[in-house]
C-alpha positions as CSV (number, residue, x, y, z in Angstrom):
1,X,54.5,175.0,115.6
2,X,52.5,175.0,112.5
3,X,55.6,176.4,110.7
4,X,57.9,173.7,111.6
5,X,55.2,170.9,110.5
6,X,55.2,172.6,107.5
7,X,59.1,172.6,107.2
8,X,59.2,168.4,108.4
9,X,56.6,167.7,105.3
10,X,58.7,169.8,102.8
11,X,61.1,168.2,103.9
12,X,60.3,164.7,103.9
13,X,58.8,165.2,100.3
14,X,62.3,166.3,99.2
15,X,63.7,163.9,100.8
16,X,61.0,161.2,99.3
17,X,61.8,163.3,95.9
18,X,65.5,162.7,96.2
19,X,65.3,159.0,97.5
20,X,63.0,158.0,94.4
21,X,65.2,159.6,92.0
22,X,68.4,157.5,93.3
23,X,66.2,154.6,93.0
24,X,64.8,155.2,89.9
25,X,68.4,156.4,88.4
26,X,70.5,154.1,90.0
27,X,70.4,151.5,87.2
28,X,69.8,153.7,84.2
29,X,72.4,153.4,81.5
30,X,75.6,155.5,81.1
31,X,75.1,158.0,78.4
32,X,78.7,158.9,77.8
33,X,78.6,156.5,74.7
34,X,76.4,159.4,72.7
35,X,79.0,161.6,72.3
36,X,80.4,158.5,69.9
37,X,77.3,157.6,68.5
38,X,77.8,154.2,66.7
39,X,74.5,152.7,65.3
40,X,74.2,149.9,63.3
41,X,74.7,150.8,59.5
42,X,74.7,149.0,56.5
43,X,77.5,148.1,54.8
44,X,77.5,149.0,51.3
45,X,79.2,147.0,48.4
46,X,80.7,148.5,45.2
47,X,81.5,147.6,41.7
48,X,84.5,148.5,40.0
49,X,83.8,151.8,39.2
50,X,82.6,152.3,42.7
51,X,78.7,152.4,42.0
52,X,76.6,151.0,45.0
53,X,75.2,147.3,43.6
54,X,74.1,146.4,47.2
55,X,73.9,146.3,51.0
56,X,74.2,144.5,54.0
57,X,72.0,145.5,56.9
58,X,69.7,144.4,60.0
59,X,68.6,147.9,60.0
60,X,68.9,150.1,56.5
61,X,70.3,153.2,58.3
62,X,72.9,155.3,56.3
63,X,74.3,158.5,58.6
64,X,74.3,161.8,58.0
65,X,75.8,165.0,60.0
66,X,72.9,167.0,60.9
67,X,74.8,169.9,59.6
68,X,74.3,168.5,56.0
69,X,70.2,168.3,56.7
70,X,68.4,171.6,55.5
71,X,67.0,173.6,58.2
72,X,63.7,172.9,56.9
73,X,63.9,169.1,57.8
74,X,65.1,170.2,61.3
75,X,61.8,172.4,61.7
76,X,59.4,170.2,60.6
77,X,60.4,167.2,62.7
78,X,60.6,169.8,65.6
79,X,56.8,170.8,64.8
80,X,55.4,167.8,64.3
81,X,57.4,165.8,67.4
82,X,58.3,168.7,70.1
83,X,57.4,172.2,69.5
84,X,59.4,173.5,72.7
85,X,62.7,171.4,72.0
86,X,64.5,174.2,72.0
87,X,63.1,175.2,75.4
88,X,62.4,172.5,77.7
89,X,65.5,170.3,79.7
90,X,64.8,166.9,77.8
91,X,61.0,166.5,78.9
92,X,58.1,168.6,78.7
93,X,55.8,169.3,81.6
94,X,53.1,170.8,79.9
95,X,53.0,168.3,77.8
96,X,53.4,165.8,80.5
97,X,50.3,167.6,82.2
98,X,47.9,167.2,79.5
99,X,48.6,163.8,78.2
100,X,48.2,162.4,82.2
101,X,44.8,164.5,82.0
102,X,43.8,162.9,78.4
103,X,44.9,159.2,79.8
104,X,43.2,159.6,83.2
105,X,40.1,160.6,81.5
106,X,40.3,157.4,79.2
107,X,41.4,155.3,81.9
108,X,44.3,153.9,79.8
109,X,47.0,155.8,78.1
110,X,45.8,157.0,75.0
111,X,48.4,159.8,74.8
112,X,52.1,160.2,75.0
113,X,53.9,162.9,76.0
114,X,57.4,162.1,74.8
115,X,60.1,164.9,73.7
116,X,62.4,164.3,70.8
117,X,64.9,163.6,74.0
118,X,62.8,161.3,75.4
119,X,62.3,159.4,72.2
120,X,66.4,159.3,72.0
121,X,66.2,157.8,75.5
122,X,63.7,155.5,74.5
123,X,65.4,154.1,71.5
124,X,69.2,154.0,72.5
125,X,68.4,152.4,76.1
126,X,64.8,151.8,76.9
127,X,61.5,149.4,76.1
128,X,58.7,150.5,74.1
129,X,56.8,149.6,76.3
130,X,53.3,151.7,77.2
131,X,53.8,151.6,81.4
132,X,54.2,154.7,83.4
133,X,57.4,153.9,85.7
134,X,59.3,153.4,82.2
135,X,57.9,157.2,81.2
136,X,59.5,158.3,84.3
137,X,62.7,156.4,83.7
138,X,62.6,158.0,80.2
139,X,62.0,161.5,81.6
140,X,64.7,161.2,84.0
141,X,67.3,159.8,81.5
142,X,66.3,162.7,79.1
143,X,67.1,165.1,81.7
144,X,70.3,163.9,81.9
145,X,70.7,163.5,78.0
146,X,69.5,167.7,77.8
147,X,72.6,168.2,80.2
148,X,74.9,166.3,78.4
149,X,74.3,167.2,74.6
150,X,73.7,170.5,72.7
151,X,70.4,170.4,71.1
152,X,71.9,169.8,67.8
153,X,73.3,166.6,68.7
154,X,69.8,165.2,70.4
155,X,68.4,166.5,67.1
156,X,71.3,164.5,64.8
157,X,71.4,161.6,67.3
158,X,67.2,161.4,66.6
159,X,67.3,162.2,62.4
160,X,69.5,159.3,62.2
161,X,68.2,156.6,64.4
162,X,64.2,157.2,64.1
163,X,62.5,154.8,62.4
164,X,60.5,156.1,59.2
165,X,59.1,152.5,57.7
166,X,59.9,150.1,55.0
167,X,62.9,149.1,56.4
168,X,64.5,152.1,56.4
169,X,66.4,153.8,59.9
170,X,67.1,157.5,60.0
171,X,66.4,160.4,57.5
172,X,68.9,159.5,54.9
173,X,67.6,156.1,54.4
174,X,64.2,157.2,54.2
175,X,64.9,160.1,52.3
176,X,66.4,157.8,49.4
177,X,63.6,155.0,50.3
178,X,60.7,157.2,49.6
179,X,62.2,159.9,47.2
180,X,65.5,158.2,45.7
181,X,67.7,161.3,47.0
182,X,69.6,162.2,49.6
183,X,68.2,164.4,53.0
184,X,70.5,166.9,51.7
185,X,68.4,167.7,49.0
186,X,64.9,167.2,50.8
187,X,62.3,170.0,49.8
188,X,59.4,171.8,52.0
189,X,56.9,168.9,51.2
190,X,59.0,165.6,51.4
191,X,60.4,167.5,54.9
192,X,56.6,167.2,55.8
193,X,55.8,164.1,54.7
194,X,58.7,162.5,56.4
195,X,58.1,164.1,59.5
196,X,54.8,162.7,59.6
197,X,55.7,159.6,59.8
198,X,57.6,158.3,63.3
199,X,54.1,159.0,64.7
200,X,52.3,155.4,62.6
201,X,55.1,154.6,60.1
202,X,52.7,151.7,58.2
203,X,48.8,154.2,58.8
204,X,51.0,157.4,57.5
205,X,53.3,155.6,54.7
206,X,52.8,157.4,51.3
207,X,53.2,153.9,49.4
208,X,50.4,152.0,51.4
209,X,48.2,155.2,52.2
210,X,48.7,158.2,50.3
211,X,45.7,159.8,51.5
212,X,46.3,159.7,55.0
213,X,50.2,160.4,54.8
214,X,49.0,163.3,52.5
215,X,46.8,164.2,55.3
216,X,49.7,163.9,58.4
217,X,51.7,166.2,55.5
218,X,49.1,169.3,56.0
219,X,49.0,168.7,60.0
220,X,52.7,169.0,59.9
221,X,53.1,171.9,57.4
222,X,50.1,173.9,59.9
223,X,52.4,172.8,63.2
224,X,55.1,174.5,61.1
225,X,52.9,177.6,60.6
226,X,51.7,177.9,64.0
227,X,55.4,177.6,65.1
228,X,56.2,180.5,62.4
229,X,58.6,178.2,60.6
230,X,56.8,178.8,57.6
231,X,54.3,181.3,56.0
232,X,50.7,180.4,54.9
233,X,51.3,180.7,51.5
234,X,54.4,178.3,51.8
235,X,52.6,175.9,53.2
236,X,49.9,175.9,50.3
237,X,52.1,176.0,47.5
238,X,53.8,172.6,49.5
239,X,50.3,171.0,50.3
240,X,49.6,171.4,46.3
241,X,52.6,170.6,45.1
242,X,52.4,166.6,43.9
243,X,54.6,164.1,45.3
244,X,57.1,162.1,43.1
245,X,57.6,159.1,45.3
246,X,60.5,156.2,44.1
247,X,58.8,153.5,42.3
248,X,58.0,150.6,44.5
249,X,59.7,147.4,43.7
250,X,61.9,144.8,44.7
251,X,65.6,145.5,44.1
252,X,66.9,143.9,41.3
253,X,69.3,141.9,42.2
254,X,71.6,141.9,38.9
255,X,74.6,140.3,40.4
256,X,73.1,137.7,43.4
257,X,75.4,135.1,43.0
258,X,78.7,137.5,43.2
259,X,77.6,139.5,45.9
260,X,76.3,136.1,47.8
261,X,80.2,135.3,47.4
262,X,81.1,138.4,49.0
263,X,78.3,138.1,51.7
264,X,80.0,134.5,52.8
265,X,83.7,135.5,52.6
266,X,83.3,138.7,54.9
267,X,80.7,137.4,57.4
268,X,83.2,134.1,57.6
269,X,86.0,136.1,58.4
270,X,85.2,138.8,60.1
271,X,81.3,138.3,61.6
272,X,78.0,138.7,61.1
273,X,78.2,141.9,63.4
274,X,80.9,143.6,61.4
275,X,79.3,142.9,58.5
276,X,75.6,143.7,59.3
277,X,76.2,146.5,61.7
278,X,79.8,148.5,61.1
279,X,79.1,150.2,57.8
280,X,81.7,148.6,55.7
281,X,82.5,149.8,52.5
282,X,83.0,146.8,50.3
283,X,85.0,147.4,47.0
284,X,84.7,144.6,44.4
285,X,85.9,143.9,41.0
286,X,82.7,143.6,39.5
287,X,82.2,145.4,36.2
288,X,78.4,146.4,36.3
289,X,78.1,146.2,32.6
290,X,79.6,143.0,32.2
291,X,77.2,141.6,34.6
292,X,74.3,142.7,33.1
293,X,75.4,141.4,29.4
294,X,76.5,137.8,31.3
295,X,72.7,137.8,32.5
296,X,71.4,138.3,29.3
297,X,73.7,136.4,27.5
298,X,72.3,133.0,29.7
299,X,69.0,134.0,29.6
300,X,68.9,134.3,25.8
301,X,71.1,131.1,25.0
302,X,68.8,128.8,27.9
303,X,65.8,130.2,26.3
304,X,66.8,129.2,22.5
305,X,68.2,126.1,23.5
306,X,64.5,125.1,25.6
307,X,62.9,126.2,22.4
308,X,64.5,123.9,20.5
309,X,64.6,121.1,22.8
310,X,60.9,121.4,24.5
311,X,62.3,119.9,27.7
312,X,59.5,118.3,30.0
313,X,61.5,118.2,33.2
314,X,62.5,121.4,34.6
315,X,64.6,124.7,34.2
316,X,68.0,124.0,32.1
317,X,70.9,125.6,34.0
318,X,73.9,127.5,33.0
319,X,76.6,129.6,34.7
320,X,79.2,132.0,33.6
321,X,82.8,133.5,35.0
322,X,84.8,135.8,33.6
323,X,88.0,136.5,34.7
324,X,90.5,139.5,34.1
325,X,93.1,137.3,32.6
326,X,96.8,139.2,34.2
327,X,95.0,140.2,37.6
328,X,92.7,137.4,38.4
329,X,89.6,139.9,39.0
330,X,86.6,138.5,38.5
331,X,84.2,140.8,35.9
332,X,81.0,138.6,35.6
333,X,79.5,135.9,37.4
334,X,76.3,134.1,36.9
335,X,75.7,131.0,39.2
336,X,72.5,129.7,38.0
337,X,69.0,130.7,36.4
338,X,67.2,132.3,39.3
339,X,69.1,133.3,42.5
340,X,66.0,133.5,44.4
341,X,64.9,130.1,43.5
342,X,68.3,128.5,44.3
343,X,71.3,129.9,45.7
344,X,73.9,127.2,44.7
345,X,76.3,129.0,42.8
346,X,77.1,126.4,40.0
347,X,80.3,128.5,38.7
348,X,81.9,127.9,42.2
349,X,80.2,125.5,44.0
350,X,79.5,122.6,41.4
351,X,81.6,120.0,40.0
352,X,80.4,118.8,36.7
353,X,82.6,116.7,34.2
354,X,84.6,119.2,32.1
355,X,84.2,116.5,29.2
356,X,87.0,117.7,26.0
357,X,87.2,120.9,27.6
358,X,90.1,119.2,30.0
359,X,92.2,118.1,27.2
360,X,94.1,121.3,26.4
361,X,95.3,120.5,29.7
362,X,96.5,117.2,28.7
363,X,98.1,118.6,25.4
364,X,99.9,121.4,27.6
365,X,101.6,118.4,29.8
366,X,102.5,116.7,26.4
367,X,103.9,119.8,25.3
368,X,105.9,120.2,28.1
369,X,107.1,116.4,27.9
370,X,108.8,117.3,24.7
371,X,106.3,117.0,22.0
372,X,105.0,119.5,19.8
373,X,101.7,120.0,17.4
374,X,103.2,118.2,14.6
375,X,103.6,114.8,16.6
376,X,101.4,112.3,15.4
377,X,99.3,109.8,16.9
378,X,97.0,107.1,15.1
379,X,93.8,107.8,16.0
380,X,92.7,104.4,16.0
381,X,90.2,101.5,18.2
382,X,91.8,100.8,21.2
383,X,90.4,98.6,23.8
384,X,91.2,98.4,27.9
385,X,90.6,96.2,30.8
386,X,87.7,97.5,33.0
387,X,86.2,95.2,35.3
388,X,83.4,97.9,36.0
389,X,82.0,97.3,32.6
390,X,79.5,94.3,31.6
391,X,81.8,92.8,29.0
392,X,85.1,93.9,31.4
393,X,86.6,95.9,28.5
394,X,86.3,99.4,27.9
395,X,86.4,100.6,24.3
396,X,86.4,104.6,23.9
397,X,85.1,106.0,21.0
398,X,85.7,109.3,19.3
399,X,82.4,112.1,19.1
400,X,81.3,111.2,16.0
401,X,82.3,107.2,16.1
402,X,84.8,107.3,13.2
403,X,88.8,107.1,13.2
404,X,91.0,109.1,11.1
405,X,94.3,107.1,11.2
406,X,97.2,109.1,12.0
407,X,97.0,112.8,12.7
408,X,98.8,115.5,14.0
409,X,98.0,116.7,17.7
410,X,96.8,119.7,16.4
411,X,94.2,117.9,14.5
412,X,94.1,115.7,17.7
413,X,92.9,118.9,19.8
414,X,91.0,121.2,16.7
415,X,88.8,118.0,16.3
416,X,88.8,117.2,19.7
417,X,89.7,113.6,19.0
418,X,89.5,111.4,22.5
419,X,90.7,108.6,21.4
420,X,94.2,110.2,20.6
421,X,93.9,112.1,23.2
422,X,93.9,108.7,25.6
423,X,97.2,107.7,23.8
424,X,98.8,110.9,24.4
425,X,98.0,110.2,28.4
426,X,99.3,107.5,28.1
427,X,102.5,108.1,26.7
428,X,103.5,111.3,29.3
429,X,102.0,109.1,32.3
430,X,98.5,109.4,34.3
431,X,100.3,110.8,37.4
432,X,102.3,113.2,35.7
433,X,98.9,114.6,33.3
434,X,97.2,114.7,37.0
435,X,99.9,116.9,39.0
436,X,100.4,119.4,35.9
437,X,96.4,120.2,35.9
438,X,96.6,120.7,39.7
439,X,99.7,123.2,39.1
440,X,97.8,124.9,36.9
441,X,95.1,125.5,39.1
442,X,93.0,122.6,39.6
443,X,92.0,121.6,43.0
444,X,89.4,119.2,42.7
445,X,90.0,115.7,42.9
446,X,91.1,113.9,39.7
447,X,90.8,110.2,38.9
448,X,94.0,108.4,38.6
449,X,93.1,106.3,35.0
450,X,93.1,107.1,31.5
451,X,89.5,108.5,31.7
452,X,91.0,111.5,32.6
453,X,92.0,112.2,29.3
454,X,88.1,112.7,28.7
455,X,87.0,114.7,31.6
456,X,85.7,112.6,33.7
457,X,86.5,114.6,36.9
458,X,84.0,116.8,38.7
459,X,85.4,120.4,38.6
460,X,83.9,123.5,38.8
461,X,84.0,126.0,36.3
462,X,86.2,128.3,38.3
463,X,88.7,125.7,38.2
464,X,88.6,125.3,34.6
465,X,88.8,129.5,33.8
466,X,91.8,129.6,36.5
467,X,93.9,127.0,34.7
468,X,93.0,127.9,31.0
469,X,94.0,131.8,32.2
470,X,97.8,130.1,32.7
471,X,97.6,129.6,29.1
472,X,96.2,133.1,28.5
473,X,98.6,134.7,30.7
474,X,101.8,133.5,29.3
475,X,102.3,130.6,31.7
476,X,101.2,132.7,34.8
477,X,99.1,131.6,37.2
478,X,96.8,134.1,39.1
479,X,94.9,133.8,41.7
480,X,91.0,134.8,40.9
481,X,89.8,137.5,43.6
482,X,86.2,139.4,43.8
483,X,87.0,141.7,46.8
484,X,89.4,144.8,46.1
485,X,89.2,146.4,49.5
486,X,87.3,146.7,52.7
487,X,87.0,149.7,54.5
488,X,85.2,150.2,58.1
489,X,83.0,153.7,58.4
490,X,86.4,155.4,60.1
491,X,88.1,154.8,56.7
492,X,90.4,152.0,58.2
493,X,90.8,149.8,55.5
494,X,90.6,146.2,56.7
495,X,92.2,144.3,53.9
496,X,93.4,145.4,50.4
497,X,93.9,142.5,47.8
498,X,97.2,142.1,45.7
499,X,97.4,140.6,43.0
500,X,99.1,137.0,42.8
501,X,100.7,135.8,40.2
502,X,103.0,132.8,39.9
503,X,105.1,131.6,36.8
504,X,104.2,127.6,36.7
505,X,104.9,127.0,33.2
506,X,107.4,127.7,30.2
507,X,105.3,130.8,28.2
508,X,106.7,129.4,24.8
509,X,104.3,125.7,26.2
510,X,101.5,128.0,27.1
511,X,102.2,129.8,24.0
512,X,101.8,126.5,22.0
513,X,98.4,125.6,23.2
514,X,96.9,128.8,22.7
515,X,98.0,129.0,19.4
516,X,96.5,125.7,18.5
517,X,93.3,126.6,20.2
518,X,92.7,129.5,18.2
519,X,92.2,127.2,15.2
520,X,90.1,125.7,17.5
521,X,87.8,128.4,17.2
522,X,88.9,129.2,13.1
523,X,88.2,125.9,11.8
524,X,87.1,123.4,14.9
525,X,84.4,122.7,17.6
526,X,84.6,126.6,19.0
527,X,84.0,128.3,15.3
528,X,80.5,128.8,16.6
529,X,82.3,132.1,17.7
530,X,84.6,133.1,14.9
531,X,82.1,136.1,13.8
532,X,83.7,137.7,17.0
533,X,86.1,139.0,14.7
534,X,89.3,138.9,17.1
535,X,92.0,136.8,17.9
536,X,90.6,134.5,20.4
537,X,91.3,131.0,21.9
538,X,89.1,128.1,23.3
539,X,87.8,125.1,23.4
540,X,84.4,123.3,23.4
541,X,83.6,120.6,26.3
542,X,81.0,118.0,26.2
543,X,80.4,114.9,28.6
544,X,79.0,111.3,27.8
545,X,75.2,111.0,27.1
546,X,75.5,115.3,26.5
547,X,74.8,115.9,30.3
548,X,77.1,119.0,30.3
549,X,77.9,121.5,27.7
550,X,81.0,124.0,28.3
551,X,82.9,126.5,26.3
552,X,85.5,128.8,27.7
553,X,87.2,131.0,25.2
554,X,89.9,133.7,25.9
555,X,91.5,137.0,24.5
556,X,94.7,138.1,25.8
557,X,92.8,140.2,28.2
558,X,89.6,138.7,29.4
559,X,88.7,134.6,30.0
560,X,84.9,133.4,29.8
561,X,83.8,129.8,30.8
562,X,80.3,129.0,30.1
563,X,78.6,125.8,31.7
564,X,75.1,124.6,30.6
565,X,73.2,121.6,32.4
566,X,70.6,119.9,34.2
567,X,71.2,120.0,38.2
568,X,69.7,116.2,37.9
569,X,72.8,115.3,35.3
570,X,70.3,114.2,32.7
571,X,70.9,115.1,28.9
572,X,70.7,117.8,26.9
573,X,69.3,116.3,24.0
574,X,71.8,114.6,21.6
575,X,72.8,117.4,19.4
576,X,73.4,119.9,22.3
577,X,77.0,119.8,22.2
578,X,79.1,122.1,24.1
579,X,79.6,124.5,20.5
580,X,75.8,124.6,20.3
581,X,74.5,124.8,23.4
582,X,77.5,126.6,25.1
583,X,79.6,128.3,22.6
584,X,76.9,130.7,21.6
585,X,76.1,132.1,25.4
586,X,79.8,133.0,25.5
587,X,79.4,134.8,21.9
588,X,76.4,137.0,23.1
589,X,78.6,138.0,26.5
590,X,81.6,138.3,24.9
591,X,80.6,140.5,21.9
592,X,79.0,143.1,24.1
593,X,81.9,143.2,26.6
594,X,84.3,143.5,24.5
595,X,82.9,146.0,21.5
596,X,84.4,148.8,23.1
597,X,87.9,147.6,23.8
598,X,90.7,147.4,21.3
599,X,91.6,144.1,19.6
600,X,94.6,142.5,20.9
601,X,96.9,139.9,19.1
602,X,98.6,136.8,21.8
603,X,101.9,138.0,22.1
604,X,104.4,135.6,20.8
605,X,107.5,134.6,23.2
606,X,110.7,134.5,22.7
607,X,112.1,131.0,21.4
608,X,109.4,130.4,19.6
609,X,109.9,129.7,16.1
610,X,106.9,129.1,13.0
611,X,107.7,126.6,10.3
612,X,106.0,125.4,7.1
613,X,104.8,122.2,7.5
614,X,102.2,120.0,5.7
615,X,99.1,120.3,7.3
616,X,97.7,116.5,8.0
617,X,101.3,115.2,8.2
618,X,103.3,118.6,10.5
619,X,106.4,117.4,8.2
620,X,108.5,120.6,7.1
621,X,107.7,121.6,3.6
622,X,109.6,124.3,1.6
623,X,107.1,126.3,-0.7
624,X,104.0,127.1,1.0
625,X,100.8,126.1,-1.3
626,X,97.6,124.2,-0.4
627,X,97.2,122.4,2.7
628,X,100.1,124.1,4.4
629,X,100.5,126.1,7.4
630,X,103.0,127.5,9.8
631,X,103.3,125.6,12.9
632,X,104.8,126.7,15.8
633,X,107.7,125.0,18.0
634,X,110.6,125.8,20.6
635,X,113.7,127.4,18.2
636,X,115.5,124.6,20.7
637,X,113.7,121.8,18.8
638,X,112.2,122.5,15.6
639,X,112.1,120.5,12.9
640,X,115.4,120.2,10.7
641,X,117.9,123.1,10.2
642,X,116.7,126.8,9.9
643,X,116.4,127.4,6.4
644,X,113.8,129.2,4.5
645,X,111.0,127.2,5.2
646,X,111.0,129.0,9.1
647,X,108.9,132.1,9.4
648,X,111.0,135.0,10.1
649,X,108.5,137.7,10.3
650,X,106.1,136.4,13.1
651,X,103.9,139.8,13.0
652,X,103.3,138.7,9.2
653,X,101.5,135.8,10.6
654,X,98.9,138.0,12.8
655,X,97.6,140.6,9.8
């Protein structure tokens, strides 16, 4: 009878255990997905030379394969966290028994007994709450994981998933964060210090509490000796080795406005989960050297401006936008003085009046309608009805408040004459000019009145650079772009940008305006940048009350635009025109950016001829002399017959 009773008791105990296991295990998550481990991974942003410039993440994690991590790292973590890792089946009854005794003795939970496998189960599937029932579920799940995965696969999950302080997840991210190098290169003392972090990352942070971190490191090294992973002499050398920690300082966001443009684009197109969790590789067009030069140029120029004017009403703002002429690739972008204080991107989001910087678009439209650089207009006072004015009249003036009488279109553009530009606009028609500007890349709404000639419509710096790019690119309009390619963690290409180029105006017409704009730099309002010592075409821009100052200039391969002003749209100061406030920043930037590039001449398209003319009247002359220049004309619309007053050797003109 006793034997039967004992058998029944044992049977009931096993039955109860089986039922309990079933109840606890029935709603545990499946573990099949662990074979296809896809943790949240940081998306990385690279410049045009594939150098890492920034990251987007919820958890700063970088995946590294277990066989790429030195064995000494494996041993350090195993010794510190789970010395019987290779002996137990996911949970360790010896550790559990010891922890139960300690907790019973204390009257509450003071010690855990989690193996590495249990920690994986908790990190991947369970909550971190300290309850016995959760520990039982954790042990059951760990047992299942141990049966499903190899020890190396479990260790791989652990080393890539574990939180190691200061926002770093996984051994690779932590190694970079603490020591500035990959986990592939970790030494014994470094491995021991990292292995001491999981217990309490903040408490044992070498950045925050170096002495405690050092004590914890020695504890790990001692455990490694006890488990025969290292010798006592190796421990001694490791403990005495000075730790070379990476300097703790905020990451310098060298391209904050550019990076924010990338972030917004990717998030809007693919969603936040993909951006922050799926480990995208985002290859951009940014040239890191150019970006550094751009920031330095803006800061230098704004500092000089403030030193001159001694403003009392806030930080003057500046913006820079640099684009490759042929492709539209954005090489540098500065959207303001300090991204941390204002994320508003003044290069792409701010619509400001371009002032005289808009004039080249009017002149190009006029050339396309049959005019030429020698066409003359009378620079004289004009009056228009305007009900918005107090006296009902609009009396536009030139910046110097003088009138020059009959002058050529070349002179009018080089000297930025307002009244002549208004007369040109009258001649070609407002709607025609507005449509022409839109065709060149202006997308902001344009005022349909004569003030269009003076650049009174708000336009972004990006739009102005794109429109000028048509002149630089022989009449072809390119679409600006900042992302070359986006690749996911498996190597799948999400998207790859193809250059979009469209011939929107006659290359000969584009050259006419470019040819005159070179003279703007040589002898006109943009002569402050002449010292760059290479062919450059450009134009200044200044608005009423000097609230906005612009300079946009280009070589055959690179175009850069500068804007300067206050966000409050108040005056920069009477003398702070485009040539004084903005042009120097362009020069500071382009001098450095182009310093190691060959000097280029603007290509002369077929169908352009050069004729000796009087510079004041634009009339062809037979003999070259003082006051004569070579002017460009369409071959089909040249002044007079083709005689020896036409330059046949075009190359001679640009030597």
